N, C-alpha and C positions, 0 to 999 in steps of 0.2 A: 693442811700442808699444801703449798703450791710448789710444784716441782718443775724445773726446766731442764734443758740439756746441760751436761757438764761443759765447762769452759772450753775444753779442747775440741769439742765437736760443734758443728753448725747449730746455731740457736734457733729454736722453734718456739712458738707461743707456749707459755707455761700451761700445764694441765693441773686442775685442782684435784688432788687425790687424798682420800681419807683412809688411813690404815685401820682395818678391822681386826686383823690378826697378823701373825708373822708372814703369812703368804697370801693374804687377801686384801686387796685395795679397792676402794669404791670411788668411782667418778660420779659425784652427785648429779642428780637430775637438774638440768638448767636449760634455759633457752628453749630450743625446739626439740630437745630430747624427750621422747615419750616414756623412756625407762632409764634407769641408771646404768652406768658401765661398771663392770666388775673385772678386775685384773688379778689373776692367780700367778704370783711370782714372789720370789724372795727379794729382799732389798738389794742383794748383790746382782740380780738380773735386771733390775730397773734401769740402770744407766744405758743399756743398749736400746731399750724401748723408748727412753727419754731422748735419745740421740736421733730419732727419726720422727715421722709424723704418725706412727702407728696408734698412739693413744688418742690423738685427735680423730683418727679413723674410727676408733672404738666409740667415741662420742657421736660421730656422724652416723654410724650404724644404729645407734640408739634412737635416731630420728626416723627410721624407716616405718612406713605404714604397717600396722598389724603386728609389730614386734611384741614378743611376749617376754615378760619378767625382766630381762636385762640383756645388754650387749656384753658378751664375755670375751676375755682375752686369756689365752693359755700362756704358760711361762716362755714359750718361744716366739711370742708376738713380735712381728716386725712389719714394716711398711709394705703394703700391697697395692693392687690396682683399685683403689677406692675402699675396699674392704680389707682390713689388716690380715696378713697371713698369721694363722694362729688364732683368728677370731671365730667366735661361735655365736650364731643368732638363730632363734626360732621365730617364725612369723605365722600368724593365723590367717589363712586365706579368707575365712568368713568375716574377718575384721579388716579386710583390705590388704592383707599381706600377700606375699608371693612365695612360690616354691622355686628355689633357684639353687640347684646343687653346684652351679658354677660360680657362686659368690667368691670362692677362693680356689685357686689352683686350676682355673679353666685352661691354662696352657698345657698342663700335664696331668690334670685331674686330681693329683695329690691324694688319691685314695678316697675321694668324696663319693658318697653314695646317697641316692634319694630313696626314702622309705615311704611308700604310699599309704601305709596304715594310718588309721585315725588314732590319735592319742587323746587321753582324757586326764 
């Protein structure tokens, strides 16, 4: 399914999304994406995400070096400063990733915390 912005809003390039369940959508791996994008949202919440560039930002985050598993978007996803607000990504430093608690919310920190523990 290719979804674009509703007619009443500014039009942005369409994003290819595949519905996996009632509240899980996948942005398939393509181009420079290292992993897929995953959006957790009901169909009724998607028009707000489709009305800005946040889903394109989810795809852009999926291109980051060292990204692990997927570029995720929570139901409140909206356009941010390069990284979507409501976006979640994990990167592996040993695979070229970075540790950056300021990906989202650097202006007010938005409750972001860095956890220095090793995960396996």
